[in-house]
N, C-alpha and C positions, 0 to 999 in steps of 0.2 A: 724584171728588176734585178739588180746586182746580187742580192742574196740568193735568188733562185738560180742564177748562173753559177754562183759560188757553190751552192749545194750540188749542182750537176757535176761540176769539176771535182768536188770532193768524192762523189759516188764513183766517178770514173777512176780516180786515183786509188780508192779503196780496193777496187778490183785488181788494178795493176800491182799494188803492194801485196795483196793476198796471193797472187801468182808468184811473186818473188819469195814470199816468206812461208808458203803453205807447208813446206816440208820441215820447217823449224818448229819444234814443240816449244810451248811456253816454258820458261825455265832454262832454255839454252838460248844463245844469242847468235844472230846472223852476223857474219863478217862482211861488211860492204866496203869494197875498195874505193878510196877517194877518187873522184872525178869519173867514175864508171857510169854507165847508163843507169844502173841500179841506184847509185848514189844520188844522181840527179832526180830520179823518181821519188826516192825517199825524202830528199830535201824539199822537193815540190809539194809533197804530201804534208810535211810538217809546216811549211810556210802557209799552205792553204788553211790548216787548222789554226795557225796564228791569226790569219785574217778573219776566219770564222769567229774566233773568240773576240776579236776587236769589234766586229759587227754586233755580236751578242752584247758586249759591254755597252755599246753606244745606243742600243735599241731601247724603245719604250717598253714598259712592262708588258703591254699587250703583245708586242712583237716577240719579246722574250718567251712568252708562253708558246707562241706558234713555233719558234725555232726549237725550243726544248721538246715539243711534241714531235716535230719532224725528226730530231736527232734520236729520240727514244724509239720512234716507229721504225727508223732505218737501222737501228742498233749501231749508229756511227760512233758513239762514245765507247761502246763495248769493243768495237773494231780498233779504235784508237789505242785503248789499253792493251789489247792483244799485240798490236804492232809495236807499241813502245816496249813491252816486256820482251819481245823478241829482238829488238834493236839495241836495247841498253846493254852495254858490256858489263861483265861481272865486276871488273875493276876499271872505272872510267878515267884512268890517268892518261893525260896527254903525253904522247911519246916525244922524246927530244932530250936534249942535254939536261934540262932542269928536272926532268922526272927520273933520271937515272940515279941521282943522289937523293937518298931518302931523307926528307926533313919535313917539318910541319907545314911548309909552304908549297907542298906538292900541288901542281896544277891539275885540275880535272875539268871535264866537259861542263861541270855544273858551277865552277867558280870563275871560268874565263868567258869573256864576251866573244861571240862569233862574229867575225868581220866578213861580210859578203861583198866581193868585188865582181861587178858585172863587166865582162870583157867582150 
């Protein structure tokens, strides 16, 4: 079933991310260069989580119980939080001309929509 395949992909990506981030302690953040192999792996991991949460939201209550048991057993939520805390910059300001001038409309990764273009 798709959710089983999705969980398999998630488990594989967790291992890859752990290999990338293992030397970064929680509290410090990893600098991932845009469009690098690491960037693509991190983006894939985060998009897999987005899809996992969409499945979770659309599932029946019985399936939600099974999904949550799986995520708890595999410690996937714990891993997600560890990865996020190592990926989140201390100051998430988007670099560029608009962020160089301090004002109340500073753009951050949390206020701007991410546009993904497949090429």
